[in-house]
PDB file with SEQRES, HELIX, SHEET and CRYST1 records, atoms N, CA, C and O in Angstrom:
SEQRES   1 A   83  MET THR HIS LEU THR VAL ARG ASN VAL PRO SER GLU LEU          
SEQRES   2 A   83  ALA GLU ALA LEU MET ALA GLU LYS THR ARG ARG GLY GLY          
SEQRES   3 A   83  SER LEU ASN ALA THR VAL ILE ASP LEU LEU ARG ARG ALA          
SEQRES   4 A   83  LEU GLY VAL ALA PRO ASP ALA SER TYR ASP ASN GLY LEU          
SEQRES   5 A   83  ALA ARG HIS ALA GLY ASP TRP SER GLU ALA ASP LEU GLN          
SEQRES   6 A   83  GLU PHE GLU ALA ASN THR GLY MET PHE GLN GLN VAL ASP          
SEQRES   7 A   83  GLU GLU LEU TRP ARG                                          
HELIX    1 AA1 SER A   11  ARG A   24  1                                  14    
HELIX    2 AA2 LEU A   28  LEU A   40  1                                  13    
HELIX    3 AA3 ALA A   53  HIS A   55  5                                   3    
HELIX    4 AA4 GLU A   61  THR A   71  1                                  11    
HELIX    5 AA5 GLY A   72  GLN A   75  5                                   4    
HELIX    6 AA6 GLU A   79  TRP A   82  5                                   4    
CRYST1    1.000    1.000    1.000  90.00  90.00  90.00 P 1           1          
ATOM      1  N   MET A   1       4.895 -22.158 -14.651  1.00  0.00           N  
ATOM      2  CA  MET A   1       4.760 -22.391 -16.072  1.00  0.00           C  
ATOM      3  C   MET A   1       5.087 -21.093 -16.788  1.00  0.00           C  
ATOM      4  O   MET A   1       4.597 -20.031 -16.404  1.00  0.00           O  
ATOM      5  N   THR A   2       5.905 -21.167 -17.820  1.00  0.00           N  
ATOM      6  CA  THR A   2       6.315 -19.994 -18.583  1.00  0.00           C  
ATOM      7  C   THR A   2       5.447 -19.844 -19.819  1.00  0.00           C  
ATOM      8  O   THR A   2       5.067 -20.828 -20.453  1.00  0.00           O  
ATOM      9  N   HIS A   3       5.144 -18.614 -20.146  1.00  0.00           N  
ATOM     10  CA  HIS A   3       4.389 -18.308 -21.359  1.00  0.00           C  
ATOM     11  C   HIS A   3       5.345 -17.729 -22.378  1.00  0.00           C  
ATOM     12  O   HIS A   3       6.185 -16.891 -22.049  1.00  0.00           O  
ATOM     13  N   LEU A   4       5.218 -18.175 -23.613  1.00  0.00           N  
ATOM     14  CA  LEU A   4       6.080 -17.692 -24.688  1.00  0.00           C  
ATOM     15  C   LEU A   4       5.222 -17.158 -25.819  1.00  0.00           C  
ATOM     16  O   LEU A   4       4.106 -17.628 -26.040  1.00  0.00           O  
ATOM     17  N   THR A   5       5.739 -16.187 -26.524  1.00  0.00           N  
ATOM     18  CA  THR A   5       5.099 -15.680 -27.728  1.00  0.00           C  
ATOM     19  C   THR A   5       6.096 -15.854 -28.863  1.00  0.00           C  
ATOM     20  O   THR A   5       7.264 -15.490 -28.729  1.00  0.00           O  
ATOM     21  N   VAL A   6       5.650 -16.398 -29.953  1.00  0.00           N  
ATOM     22  CA  VAL A   6       6.509 -16.583 -31.120  1.00  0.00           C  
ATOM     23  C   VAL A   6       5.983 -15.677 -32.222  1.00  0.00           C  
ATOM     24  O   VAL A   6       4.823 -15.775 -32.622  1.00  0.00           O  
ATOM     25  N   ARG A   7       6.843 -14.799 -32.706  1.00  0.00           N  
ATOM     26  CA  ARG A   7       6.447 -13.848 -33.743  1.00  0.00           C  
ATOM     27  C   ARG A   7       7.051 -14.248 -35.083  1.00  0.00           C  
ATOM     28  O   ARG A   7       8.020 -15.004 -35.158  1.00  0.00           O  
ATOM     29  N   ASN A   8       6.451 -13.719 -36.124  1.00  0.00           N  
ATOM     30  CA  ASN A   8       6.956 -13.877 -37.507  1.00  0.00           C  
ATOM     31  C   ASN A   8       7.091 -15.342 -37.918  1.00  0.00           C  
ATOM     32  O   ASN A   8       8.083 -15.739 -38.529  1.00  0.00           O  
ATOM     33  N   VAL A   9       6.087 -16.131 -37.578  1.00  0.00           N  
ATOM     34  CA  VAL A   9       6.074 -17.545 -37.985  1.00  0.00           C  
ATOM     35  C   VAL A   9       5.801 -17.588 -39.485  1.00  0.00           C  
ATOM     36  O   VAL A   9       4.786 -17.061 -39.939  1.00  0.00           O  
ATOM     37  N   PRO A  10       6.688 -18.205 -40.259  1.00  0.00           N  
ATOM     38  CA  PRO A  10       6.465 -18.302 -41.704  1.00  0.00           C  
ATOM     39  C   PRO A  10       5.143 -19.020 -42.003  1.00  0.00           C  
ATOM     40  O   PRO A  10       4.760 -19.950 -41.294  1.00  0.00           O  
ATOM     41  N   SER A  11       4.461 -18.585 -43.044  1.00  0.00           N  
ATOM     42  CA  SER A  11       3.134 -19.129 -43.351  1.00  0.00           C  
ATOM     43  C   SER A  11       3.169 -20.637 -43.574  1.00  0.00           C  
ATOM     44  O   SER A  11       2.243 -21.339 -43.168  1.00  0.00           O  
ATOM     45  N   GLU A  12       4.231 -21.152 -44.218  1.00  0.00           N  
ATOM     46  CA  GLU A  12       4.277 -22.606 -44.468  1.00  0.00           C  
ATOM     47  C   GLU A  12       4.412 -23.381 -43.157  1.00  0.00           C  
ATOM     48  O   GLU A  12       3.899 -24.493 -43.035  1.00  0.00           O  
ATOM     49  N   LEU A  13       5.105 -22.791 -42.177  1.00  0.00           N  
ATOM     50  CA  LEU A  13       5.225 -23.431 -40.870  1.00  0.00           C  
ATOM     51  C   LEU A  13       3.892 -23.378 -40.127  1.00  0.00           C  
ATOM     52  O   LEU A  13       3.482 -24.359 -39.505  1.00  0.00           O  
ATOM     53  N   ALA A  14       3.226 -22.244 -40.194  1.00  0.00           N  
ATOM     54  CA  ALA A  14       1.913 -22.110 -39.543  1.00  0.00           C  
ATOM     55  C   ALA A  14       0.920 -23.101 -40.143  1.00  0.00           C  
ATOM     56  O   ALA A  14       0.145 -23.724 -39.417  1.00  0.00           O  
ATOM     57  N   GLU A  15       0.945 -23.243 -41.455  1.00  0.00           N  
ATOM     58  CA  GLU A  15       0.039 -24.190 -42.123  1.00  0.00           C  
ATOM     59  C   GLU A  15       0.360 -25.626 -41.707  1.00  0.00           C  
ATOM     60  O   GLU A  15      -0.548 -26.421 -41.464  1.00  0.00           O  
ATOM     61  N   ALA A  16       1.649 -25.959 -41.626  1.00  0.00           N  
ATOM     62  CA  ALA A  16       2.052 -27.311 -41.224  1.00  0.00           C  
ATOM     63  C   ALA A  16       1.635 -27.585 -39.779  1.00  0.00           C  
ATOM     64  O   ALA A  16       1.185 -28.686 -39.461  1.00  0.00           O  
ATOM     65  N   LEU A  17       1.782 -26.594 -38.911  1.00  0.00           N  
ATOM     66  CA  LEU A  17       1.357 -26.762 -37.511  1.00  0.00           C  
ATOM     67  C   LEU A  17      -0.150 -26.962 -37.420  1.00  0.00           C  
ATOM     68  O   LEU A  17      -0.619 -27.805 -36.656  1.00  0.00           O  
ATOM     69  N   MET A  18      -0.905 -26.197 -38.187  1.00  0.00           N  
ATOM     70  CA  MET A  18      -2.360 -26.344 -38.161  1.00  0.00           C  
ATOM     71  C   MET A  18      -2.780 -27.714 -38.702  1.00  0.00           C  
ATOM     72  O   MET A  18      -3.707 -28.334 -38.182  1.00  0.00           O  
ATOM     73  N   ALA A  19      -2.103 -28.175 -39.731  1.00  0.00           N  
ATOM     74  CA  ALA A  19      -2.414 -29.494 -40.288  1.00  0.00           C  
ATOM     75  C   ALA A  19      -2.107 -30.584 -39.261  1.00  0.00           C  
ATOM     76  O   ALA A  19      -2.871 -31.538 -39.117  1.00  0.00           O  
ATOM     77  N   GLU A  20      -0.983 -30.440 -38.548  1.00  0.00           N  
ATOM     78  CA  GLU A  20      -0.622 -31.419 -37.523  1.00  0.00           C  
ATOM     79  C   GLU A  20      -1.607 -31.376 -36.367  1.00  0.00           C  
ATOM     80  O   GLU A  20      -1.974 -32.419 -35.825  1.00  0.00           O  
ATOM     81  N   LYS A  21      -2.039 -30.183 -35.984  1.00  0.00           N  
ATOM     82  CA  LYS A  21      -3.043 -30.028 -34.926  1.00  0.00           C  
ATOM     83  C   LYS A  21      -4.328 -30.756 -35.324  1.00  0.00           C  
ATOM     84  O   LYS A  21      -4.920 -31.473 -34.517  1.00  0.00           O  
ATOM     85  N   THR A  22      -4.744 -30.566 -36.557  1.00  0.00           N  
ATOM     86  CA  THR A  22      -5.960 -31.222 -37.046  1.00  0.00           C  
ATOM     87  C   THR A  22      -5.781 -32.734 -37.083  1.00  0.00           C  
ATOM     88  O   THR A  22      -6.682 -33.481 -36.699  1.00  0.00           O  
ATOM     89  N   ARG A  23      -4.620 -33.183 -37.544  1.00  0.00           N  
ATOM     90  CA  ARG A  23      -4.356 -34.621 -37.610  1.00  0.00           C  
ATOM     91  C   ARG A  23      -4.417 -35.258 -36.234  1.00  0.00           C  
ATOM     92  O   ARG A  23      -4.941 -36.360 -36.072  1.00  0.00           O  
ATOM     93  N   ARG A  24      -3.875 -34.555 -35.239  1.00  0.00           N  
ATOM     94  CA  ARG A  24      -3.855 -35.082 -33.873  1.00  0.00           C  
ATOM     95  C   ARG A  24      -5.190 -34.929 -33.160  1.00  0.00           C  
ATOM     96  O   ARG A  24      -5.494 -35.672 -32.226  1.00  0.00           O  
ATOM     97  N   GLY A  25      -5.979 -33.968 -33.602  1.00  0.00           N  
ATOM     98  CA  GLY A  25      -7.273 -33.749 -32.963  1.00  0.00           C  
ATOM     99  C   GLY A  25      -7.177 -33.032 -31.622  1.00  0.00           C  
ATOM    100  O   GLY A  25      -8.095 -33.125 -30.807  1.00  0.00           O  
ATOM    101  N   GLY A  26      -6.091 -32.328 -31.384  1.00  0.00           N  
ATOM    102  CA  GLY A  26      -5.911 -31.615 -30.125  1.00  0.00           C  
ATOM    103  C   GLY A  26      -5.790 -30.127 -30.364  1.00  0.00           C  
ATOM    104  O   GLY A  26      -6.126 -29.627 -31.437  1.00  0.00           O  
ATOM    105  N   SER A  27      -5.313 -29.431 -29.367  1.00  0.00           N  
ATOM    106  CA  SER A  27      -5.144 -27.983 -29.476  1.00  0.00           C  
ATOM    107  C   SER A  27      -3.812 -27.661 -30.137  1.00  0.00           C  
ATOM    108  O   SER A  27      -2.898 -28.485 -30.166  1.00  0.00           O  
ATOM    109  N   LEU A  28      -3.722 -26.458 -30.662  1.00  0.00           N  
ATOM    110  CA  LEU A  28      -2.471 -26.002 -31.246  1.00  0.00           C  
ATOM    111  C   LEU A  28      -1.392 -25.913 -30.182  1.00  0.00           C  
ATOM    112  O   LEU A  28      -0.243 -26.278 -30.431  1.00  0.00           O  
ATOM    113  N   ASN A  29      -1.747 -25.433 -29.000  1.00  0.00           N  
ATOM    114  CA  ASN A  29      -0.792 -25.313 -27.906  1.00  0.00           C  
ATOM    115  C   ASN A  29      -0.200 -26.673 -27.538  1.00  0.00           C  
ATOM    116  O   ASN A  29       1.017 -26.804 -27.404  1.00  0.00           O  
ATOM    117  N   ALA A  30      -1.049 -27.677 -27.374  1.00  0.00           N  
ATOM    118  CA  ALA A  30      -0.571 -29.018 -27.015  1.00  0.00           C  
ATOM    119  C   ALA A  30       0.295 -29.603 -28.125  1.00  0.00           C  
ATOM    120  O   ALA A  30       1.286 -30.279 -27.850  1.00  0.00           O  
ATOM    121  N   THR A  31      -0.077 -29.345 -29.374  1.00  0.00           N  
ATOM    122  CA  THR A  31       0.689 -29.847 -30.511  1.00  0.00           C  
ATOM    123  C   THR A  31       2.085 -29.237 -30.535  1.00  0.00           C  
ATOM    124  O   THR A  31       3.074 -29.952 -30.700  1.00  0.00           O  
ATOM    125  N   VAL A  32       2.170 -27.924 -30.373  1.00  0.00           N  
ATOM    126  CA  VAL A  32       3.460 -27.240 -30.401  1.00  0.00           C  
ATOM    127  C   VAL A  32       4.340 -27.709 -29.242  1.00  0.00           C  
ATOM    128  O   VAL A  32       5.530 -27.964 -29.432  1.00  0.00           O  
ATOM    129  N   ILE A  33       3.771 -27.821 -28.059  1.00  0.00           N  
ATOM    130  CA  ILE A  33       4.553 -28.273 -26.902  1.00  0.00           C  
ATOM    131  C   ILE A  33       5.096 -29.681 -27.137  1.00  0.00           C  
ATOM    132  O   ILE A  33       6.263 -29.950 -26.853  1.00  0.00           O  
ATOM    133  N   ASP A  34       4.259 -30.579 -27.654  1.00  0.00           N  
ATOM    134  CA  ASP A  34       4.705 -31.950 -27.900  1.00  0.00           C  
ATOM    135  C   ASP A  34       5.799 -31.979 -28.966  1.00  0.00           C  
ATOM    136  O   ASP A  34       6.799 -32.680 -28.809  1.00  0.00           O  
ATOM    137  N   LEU A  35       5.615 -31.225 -30.043  1.00  0.00           N  
ATOM    138  CA  LEU A  35       6.630 -31.198 -31.105  1.00  0.00           C  
ATOM    139  C   LEU A  35       7.954 -30.640 -30.595  1.00  0.00           C  
ATOM    140  O   LEU A  35       9.016 -31.167 -30.927  1.00  0.00           O  
ATOM    141  N   LEU A  36       7.902 -29.589 -29.797  1.00  0.00           N  
ATOM    142  CA  LEU A  36       9.127 -29.028 -29.232  1.00  0.00           C  
ATOM    143  C   LEU A  36       9.803 -30.012 -28.284  1.00  0.00           C  
ATOM    144  O   LEU A  36      11.023 -30.174 -28.325  1.00  0.00           O  
ATOM    145  N   ARG A  37       9.032 -30.659 -27.443  1.00  0.00           N  
ATOM    146  CA  ARG A  37       9.608 -31.647 -26.520  1.00  0.00           C  
ATOM    147  C   ARG A  37      10.326 -32.755 -27.271  1.00  0.00           C  
ATOM    148  O   ARG A  37      11.448 -33.128 -26.929  1.00  0.00           O  
ATOM    149  N   ARG A  38       9.662 -33.280 -28.304  1.00  0.00           N  
ATOM    150  CA  ARG A  38      10.258 -34.367 -29.081  1.00  0.00           C  
ATOM    151  C   ARG A  38      11.500 -33.897 -29.830  1.00  0.00           C  
ATOM    152  O   ARG A  38      12.510 -34.599 -29.867  1.00  0.00           O  
ATOM    153  N   ALA A  39      11.425 -32.713 -30.423  1.00  0.00           N  
ATOM    154  CA  ALA A  39      12.563 -32.191 -31.193  1.00  0.00           C  
ATOM    155  C   ALA A  39      13.770 -31.928 -30.310  1.00  0.00           C  
ATOM    156  O   ALA A  39      14.909 -32.096 -30.747  1.00  0.00           O  
ATOM    157  N   LEU A  40      13.530 -31.519 -29.075  1.00  0.00           N  
ATOM    158  CA  LEU A  40      14.622 -31.194 -28.160  1.00  0.00           C  
ATOM    159  C   LEU A  40      15.015 -32.363 -27.268  1.00  0.00           C  
ATOM    160  O   LEU A  40      15.936 -32.252 -26.460  1.00  0.00           O  
ATOM    161  N   GLY A  41      14.313 -33.484 -27.418  1.00  0.00           N  
ATOM    162  CA  GLY A  41      14.657 -34.679 -26.655  1.00  0.00           C  
ATOM    163  C   GLY A  41      14.295 -34.609 -25.189  1.00  0.00           C  
ATOM    164  O   GLY A  41      14.945 -35.257 -24.368  1.00  0.00           O  
ATOM    165  N   VAL A  42      13.277 -33.841 -24.831  1.00  0.00           N  
ATOM    166  CA  VAL A  42      12.880 -33.742 -23.432  1.00  0.00           C  
ATOM    167  C   VAL A  42      11.480 -34.317 -23.184  1.00  0.00           C  
ATOM    168  O   VAL A  42      10.912 -34.136 -22.107  1.00  0.00           O  
ATOM    169  N   ALA A  43      10.940 -34.999 -24.170  1.00  0.00           N  
ATOM    170  CA  ALA A  43       9.637 -35.639 -24.003  1.00  0.00           C  
ATOM    171  C   ALA A  43       9.822 -36.909 -23.181  1.00  0.00           C  
ATOM    172  O   ALA A  43      10.875 -37.543 -23.248  1.00  0.00           O  
ATOM    173  N   PRO A  44       8.809 -37.285 -22.406  1.00  0.00           N  
ATOM    174  CA  PRO A  44       8.910 -38.533 -21.632  1.00  0.00           C  
ATOM    175  C   PRO A  44       9.239 -39.733 -22.521  1.00  0.00           C  
ATOM    176  O   PRO A  44       9.981 -40.630 -22.119  1.00  0.00           O  
ATOM    177  N   ASP A  45       8.683 -39.738 -23.725  1.00  0.00           N  
ATOM    178  CA  ASP A  45       8.964 -40.828 -24.676  1.00  0.00           C  
ATOM    179  C   ASP A  45       9.668 -40.236 -25.897  1.00  0.00           C  
ATOM    180  O   ASP A  45       9.208 -40.390 -27.028  1.00  0.00           O  
ATOM    181  N   ALA A  46      10.786 -39.558 -25.650  1.00  0.00           N  
ATOM    182  CA  ALA A  46      11.472 -38.794 -26.693  1.00  0.00           C  
ATOM    183  C   ALA A  46      12.104 -39.654 -27.769  1.00  0.00           C  
ATOM    184  O   ALA A  46      12.446 -39.142 -28.835  1.00  0.00           O  
ATOM    185  N   SER A  47      12.268 -40.926 -27.529  1.00  0.00           N  
ATOM    186  CA  SER A  47      12.888 -41.752 -28.561  1.00  0.00           C  
ATOM    187  C   SER A  47      11.920 -41.903 -29.730  1.00  0.00           C  
ATOM    188  O   SER A  47      10.738 -42.185 -29.538  1.00  0.00           O  
ATOM    189  N   TYR A  48      12.429 -41.715 -30.928  1.00  0.00           N  
ATOM    190  CA  TYR A  48      11.627 -41.820 -32.133  1.00  0.00           C  
ATOM    191  C   TYR A  48      11.599 -43.267 -32.585  1.00  0.00           C  
ATOM    192  O   TYR A  48      12.640 -43.920 -32.659  1.00  0.00           O  
ATOM    193  N   ASP A  49      10.425 -43.764 -32.882  1.00  0.00           N  
ATOM    194  CA  ASP A  49      10.289 -45.142 -33.332  1.00  0.00           C  
ATOM    195  C   ASP A  49       9.462 -45.164 -34.601  1.00  0.00           C  
ATOM    196  O   ASP A  49       8.255 -44.921 -34.566  1.00  0.00           O  
ATOM    197  N   ASN A  50      10.102 -45.453 -35.718  1.00  0.00           N  
ATOM    198  CA  ASN A  50       9.371 -45.539 -36.978  1.00  0.00           C  
ATOM    199  C   ASN A  50       8.865 -46.949 -37.246  1.00  0.00           C  
ATOM    200  O   ASN A  50       8.294 -47.209 -38.305  1.00  0.00           O  
ATOM    201  N   GLY A  51       9.065 -47.857 -36.305  1.00  0.00           N  
ATOM    202  CA  GLY A  51       8.553 -49.203 -36.435  1.00  0.00           C  
ATOM    203  C   GLY A  51       9.450 -50.151 -37.214  1.00  0.00           C  
ATOM    204  O   GLY A  51       9.122 -51.328 -37.358  1.00  0.00           O  
ATOM    205  N   LEU A  52      10.576 -49.660 -37.719  1.00  0.00           N  
ATOM    206  CA  LEU A  52      11.439 -50.498 -38.542  1.00  0.00           C  
ATOM    207  C   LEU A  52      12.544 -51.194 -37.759  1.00  0.00           C  
ATOM    208  O   LEU A  52      13.145 -52.144 -38.261  1.00  0.00           O  
ATOM    209  N   ALA A  53      12.821 -50.749 -36.556  1.00  0.00           N  
ATOM    210  CA  ALA A  53      13.925 -51.320 -35.781  1.00  0.00           C  
ATOM    211  C   ALA A  53      13.744 -52.815 -35.553  1.00  0.00           C  
ATOM    212  O   ALA A  53      14.725 -53.553 -35.467  1.00  0.00           O  
ATOM    213  N   ARG A  54      12.512 -53.257 -35.455  1.00  0.00           N  
ATOM    214  CA  ARG A  54      12.288 -54.685 -35.200  1.00  0.00           C  
ATOM    215  C   ARG A  54      12.723 -55.555 -36.375  1.00  0.00           C  
ATOM    216  O   ARG A  54      12.880 -56.768 -36.228  1.00  0.00           O  
ATOM    217  N   HIS A  55      12.917 -54.935 -37.545  1.00  0.00           N  
ATOM    218  CA  HIS A  55      13.341 -55.695 -38.721  1.00  0.00           C  
ATOM    219  C   HIS A  55      14.852 -55.697 -38.906  1.00  0.00           C  
ATOM    220  O   HIS A  55      15.371 -56.460 -39.721  1.00  0.00           O  
ATOM    221  N   ALA A  56      15.554 -54.873 -38.177  1.00  0.00           N  
ATOM    222  CA  ALA A  56      17.006 -54.761 -38.351  1.00  0.00           C  
ATOM    223  C   ALA A  56      17.687 -56.073 -37.971  1.00  0.00           C  
ATOM    224  O   ALA A  56      17.438 -56.628 -36.901  1.00  0.00           O  
ATOM    225  N   GLY A  57      18.534 -56.553 -38.848  1.00  0.00           N  
ATOM    226  CA  GLY A  57      19.307 -57.752 -38.578  1.00  0.00           C  
ATOM    227  C   GLY A  57      18.553 -59.056 -38.779  1.00  0.00           C  
ATOM    228  O   GLY A  57      19.055 -60.121 -38.421  1.00  0.00           O  
ATOM    229  N   ASP A  58      17.350 -58.988 -39.349  1.00  0.00           N  
ATOM    230  CA  ASP A  58      16.555 -60.200 -39.534  1.00  0.00           C  
ATOM    231  C   ASP A  58      16.961 -61.024 -40.746  1.00  0.00           C  
ATOM    232  O   ASP A  58      16.701 -62.226 -40.786  1.00  0.00           O  
ATOM    233  N   TRP A  59      17.592 -60.403 -41.731  1.00  0.00           N  
ATOM    234  CA  TRP A  59      17.886 -61.110 -42.967  1.00  0.00           C  
ATOM    235  C   TRP A  59      19.124 -61.981 -42.830  1.00  0.00           C  
ATOM    236  O   TRP A  59      20.130 -61.595 -42.235  1.00  0.00           O  
ATOM    237  N   SER A  60      19.012 -63.154 -43.396  1.00  0.00           N  
ATOM    238  CA  SER A  60      20.187 -64.026 -43.495  1.00  0.00           C  
ATOM    239  C   SER A  60      20.906 -63.693 -44.806  1.00  0.00           C  
ATOM    240  O   SER A  60      20.402 -62.919 -45.620  1.00  0.00           O  
ATOM    241  N   GLU A  61      22.064 -64.273 -44.995  1.00  0.00           N  
ATOM    242  CA  GLU A  61      22.800 -64.073 -46.246  1.00  0.00           C  
ATOM    243  C   GLU A  61      21.969 -64.585 -47.421  1.00  0.00           C  
ATOM    244  O   GLU A  61      21.985 -63.986 -48.496  1.00  0.00           O  
ATOM    245  N   ALA A  62      21.245 -65.685 -47.225  1.00  0.00           N  
ATOM    246  CA  ALA A  62      20.400 -66.235 -48.292  1.00  0.00           C  
ATOM    247  C   ALA A  62      19.257 -65.269 -48.621  1.00  0.00           C  
ATOM    248  O   ALA A  62      18.902 -65.107 -49.789  1.00  0.00           O  
ATOM    249  N   ASP A  63      18.684 -64.631 -47.601  1.00  0.00           N  
ATOM    250  CA  ASP A  63      17.620 -63.648 -47.832  1.00  0.00           C  
ATOM    251  C   ASP A  63      18.140 -62.487 -48.672  1.00  0.00           C  
ATOM    252  O   ASP A  63      17.469 -62.037 -49.601  1.00  0.00           O  
ATOM    253  N   LEU A  64      19.331 -62.006 -48.345  1.00  0.00           N  
ATOM    254  CA  LEU A  64      19.934 -60.903 -49.085  1.00  0.00           C  
ATOM    255  C   LEU A  64      20.172 -61.300 -50.535  1.00  0.00           C  
ATOM    256  O   LEU A  64      19.863 -60.531 -51.445  1.00  0.00           O  
ATOM    257  N   GLN A  65      20.710 -62.473 -50.757  1.00  0.00           N  
ATOM    258  CA  GLN A  65      20.972 -62.928 -52.126  1.00  0.00           C  
ATOM    259  C   GLN A  65      19.680 -63.049 -52.919  1.00  0.00           C  
ATOM    260  O   GLN A  65      19.630 -62.676 -54.091  1.00  0.00           O  
ATOM    261  N   GLU A  66      18.641 -63.568 -52.285  1.00  0.00           N  
ATOM    262  CA  GLU A  66      17.348 -63.684 -52.964  1.00  0.00           C  
ATOM    263  C   GLU A  66      16.797 -62.306 -53.319  1.00  0.00           C  
ATOM    264  O   GLU A  66      16.296 -62.098 -54.424  1.00  0.00           O  
ATOM    265  N   PHE A  67      16.891 -61.370 -52.382  1.00  0.00           N  
ATOM    266  CA  PHE A  67      16.419 -60.012 -52.620  1.00  0.00           C  
ATOM    267  C   PHE A  67      17.164 -59.372 -53.783  1.00  0.00           C  
ATOM    268  O   PHE A  67      16.547 -58.789 -54.675  1.00  0.00           O  
ATOM    269  N   GLU A  68      18.485 -59.480 -53.775  1.00  0.00           N  
ATOM    270  CA  GLU A  68      19.281 -58.878 -54.835  1.00  0.00           C  
ATOM    271  C   GLU A  68      19.010 -59.531 -56.186  1.00  0.00           C  
ATOM    272  O   GLU A  68      19.018 -58.851 -57.212  1.00  0.00           O  
ATOM    273  N   ALA A  69      18.773 -60.830 -56.197  1.00  0.00           N  
ATOM    274  CA  ALA A  69      18.446 -61.516 -57.447  1.00  0.00           C  
ATOM    275  C   ALA A  69      17.089 -61.049 -57.982  1.00  0.00           C  
ATOM    276  O   ALA A  69      16.913 -60.895 -59.190  1.00  0.00           O  
ATOM    277  N   ASN A  70      16.144 -60.829 -57.087  1.00  0.00           N  
ATOM    278  CA  ASN A  70      14.793 -60.433 -57.497  1.00  0.00           C  
ATOM    279  C   ASN A  70      14.671 -58.956 -57.838  1.00  0.00           C  
ATOM    280  O   ASN A  70      13.716 -58.563 -58.508  1.00  0.00           O  
ATOM    281  N   THR A  71      15.603 -58.134 -57.401  1.00  0.00           N  
ATOM    282  CA  THR A  71      15.528 -56.698 -57.679  1.00  0.00           C  
ATOM    283  C   THR A  71      16.628 -56.235 -58.621  1.00  0.00           C  
ATOM    284  O   THR A  71      16.729 -55.042 -58.907  1.00  0.00           O  
ATOM    285  N   GLY A  72      17.444 -57.142 -59.103  1.00  0.00           N  
ATOM    286  CA  GLY A  72      18.547 -56.791 -59.993  1.00  0.00           C  
ATOM    287  C   GLY A  72      18.092 -56.094 -61.261  1.00  0.00           C  
ATOM    288  O   GLY A  72      18.818 -55.262 -61.804  1.00  0.00           O  
ATOM    289  N   MET A  73      16.906 -56.420 -61.736  1.00  0.00           N  
ATOM    290  CA  MET A  73      16.412 -55.807 -62.976  1.00  0.00           C  
ATOM    291  C   MET A  73      16.231 -54.299 -62.835  1.00  0.00           C  
ATOM    292  O   MET A  73      16.230 -53.583 -63.836  1.00  0.00           O  
ATOM    293  N   PHE A  74      16.078 -53.809 -61.611  1.00  0.00           N  
ATOM    294  CA  PHE A  74      15.908 -52.374 -61.395  1.00  0.00           C  
ATOM    295  C   PHE A  74      17.200 -51.602 -61.639  1.00  0.00           C  
ATOM    296  O   PHE A  74      17.179 -50.376 -61.745  1.00  0.00           O  
ATOM    297  N   GLN A  75      18.314 -52.304 -61.729  1.00  0.00           N  
ATOM    298  CA  GLN A  75      19.596 -51.667 -61.993  1.00  0.00           C  
ATOM    299  C   GLN A  75      19.838 -51.486 -63.486  1.00  0.00           C  
ATOM    300  O   GLN A  75      20.759 -50.772 -63.884  1.00  0.00           O  
ATOM    301  N   GLN A  76      19.018 -52.128 -64.314  1.00  0.00           N  
ATOM    302  CA  GLN A  76      19.197 -52.059 -65.764  1.00  0.00           C  
ATOM    303  C   GLN A  76      18.534 -50.800 -66.313  1.00  0.00           C  
ATOM    304  O   GLN A  76      17.444 -50.424 -65.882  1.00  0.00           O  
ATOM    305  N   VAL A  77      19.193 -50.160 -67.257  1.00  0.00           N  
ATOM    306  CA  VAL A  77      18.652 -48.960 -67.905  1.00  0.00           C  
ATOM    307  C   VAL A  77      18.132 -49.353 -69.275  1.00  0.00           C  
ATOM    308  O   VAL A  77      18.841 -49.984 -70.059  1.00  0.00           O  
ATOM    309  N   ASP A  78      16.893 -48.981 -69.560  1.00  0.00           N  
ATOM    310  CA  ASP A  78      16.301 -49.222 -70.868  1.00  0.00           C  
ATOM    311  C   ASP A  78      16.720 -48.061 -71.768  1.00  0.00           C  
ATOM    312  O   ASP A  78      16.181 -46.959 -71.661  1.00  0.00           O  
ATOM    313  N   GLU A  79      17.684 -48.313 -72.653  1.00  0.00           N  
ATOM    314  CA  GLU A  79      18.245 -47.256 -73.492  1.00  0.00           C  
ATOM    315  C   GLU A  79      17.178 -46.610 -74.376  1.00  0.00           C  
ATOM    316  O   GLU A  79      17.268 -45.418 -74.672  1.00  0.00           O  
ATOM    317  N   GLU A  80      16.161 -47.381 -74.805  1.00  0.00           N  
ATOM    318  CA  GLU A  80      15.090 -46.827 -75.634  1.00  0.00           C  
ATOM    319  C   GLU A  80      14.323 -45.733 -74.919  1.00  0.00           C  
ATOM    320  O   GLU A  80      13.928 -44.739 -75.528  1.00  0.00           O  
ATOM    321  N   LEU A  81      14.109 -45.924 -73.602  1.00  0.00           N  
ATOM    322  CA  LEU A  81      13.352 -44.928 -72.841  1.00  0.00           C  
ATOM    323  C   LEU A  81      14.136 -43.641 -72.608  1.00  0.00           C  
ATOM    324  O   LEU A  81      13.538 -42.606 -72.315  1.00  0.00           O  
ATOM    325  N   TRP A  82      15.454 -43.684 -72.733  1.00  0.00           N  
ATOM    326  CA  TRP A  82      16.292 -42.526 -72.424  1.00  0.00           C  
ATOM    327  C   TRP A  82      16.787 -41.799 -73.662  1.00  0.00           C  
ATOM    328  O   TRP A  82      17.727 -41.009 -73.586  1.00  0.00           O  
ATOM    329  N   ARG A  83      16.166 -42.059 -74.791  1.00  0.00           N  
ATOM    330  CA  ARG A  83      16.567 -41.345 -76.031  1.00  0.00           C  
ATOM    331  C   ARG A  83      15.747 -40.116 -76.207  1.00  0.00           C  
ATOM    332  O   ARG A  83      15.931 -39.385 -77.181  1.00  0.00           O  
TER     333      ARG A  83                                                      
END                                                                             
């Protein structure tokens, strides 16, 4: 097992690492190792899953048309609000 020392860690990165450590409830060392493994693609479960892949390709053409009809108003600009 190799030991590494990282110097001059920017404060915002150190704060983010500490927040992630707290969120995970583990050690800082374990958190950093897991983050590095995932970032470099060498983690046992390195594939990232945001949970959205199961929805890909589910919409029919009718679903798309309904969605666009129901959200079309978001494309309109209220000129009064932009004066």
